[in-house]
C-alpha positions in Angstrom: -12.0 -7.2 -14.2 -9.0 -5.7 -15.9 -10.5 -2.2 -15.6 -11.2 -2.8 -11.9 -7.6 -3.9 -11.4 -6.2 -0.8 -13.0 -8.6 1.4 -11.0 -7.6 -0.3 -7.7 -3.9 0.0 -8.5 -4.4 3.7 -9.2 -6.1 4.1 -5.8 -3.3 2.2 -4.1 -0.7 4.3 -5.8 -2.5 7.5 -4.6 -2.5 6.1 -1.1 1.3 5.5 -1.3 1.8 8.9 -2.7 -0.2 10.4 0.3 2.1 8.6 2.7 5.1 9.9 0.9 3.7 13.5 1.0 3.1 13.3 4.8 6.4 11.6 5.5 8.8 14.6 5.6 6.5 16.4 8.1 6.1 13.3 10.3 9.8 12.8 10.3 10.3 16.3 11.5 7.6 16.1 14.2 8.8 12.9 15.7 12.5 13.8 15.7 13.6 10.3 15.2 17.3 10.0 15.9 17.6 6.7 14.1 16.9 6.6 10.4 16.4 2.8 10.6 13.3 3.4 12.7 12.0 6.0 10.3 12.5 3.7 7.3 10.8 0.8 9.1 7.8 3.0 9.8 7.3 4.1 6.3 7.9 0.6 5.0 5.3 -0.8 7.4 2.7 1.8 6.2 3.3 1.1 2.5 3.1 -2.7 3.2 -0.2 -2.1 5.0 -1.6 -0.3 2.0 -0.4 -3.0 -0.5 -1.8 -5.8 1.7 -5.2 -4.1 1.8 -5.2 -3.8 -2.0 -4.2 -7.4 -2.5 -6.9 -8.6 0.0 -9.6 -6.5 -1.7 -8.6 -7.7 -5.2 -8.6 -11.3 -4.0 -12.1 -11.0 -2.6 -13.4 -9.5 -5.9 -11.8 -12.1 -8.1 -13.1 -14.9 -5.9 -16.5 -13.4 -6.2 -16.2 -13.3 -9.9 -14.6 -16.8 -10.0 -11.3 -15.4 -11.3 -7.9 -16.8 -10.6 -5.4 -14.8 -8.6 -1.8 -15.4 -8.0 -0.3 -13.1 -5.3 2.3 -10.6 -6.7 4.4 -11.1 -3.5 4.4 -13.2 -0.4 
C-alpha cells in the first residue's frame, strides 16, 4: 500500500502543478478585477484535486482492510 500512496501522491502533485501552470493564462483571460476571487478559484480547484485523492485512497485502503486517518478535515 505504501508504494500506491506514493504513486497517488505523485499524481496528485502533478495535477496541482498542472493547475498552477494554467493559472497565469486563466487569470489573464478572465480579467478578474478582484484578487480575492482569483485566489478563491485556484484554492477551490486544488481542494477538489486533494479531495479526489483522499477519497480514492480511502476506498483502496478500505478494500485492502487498511486503516486511514484523514490528513485534514
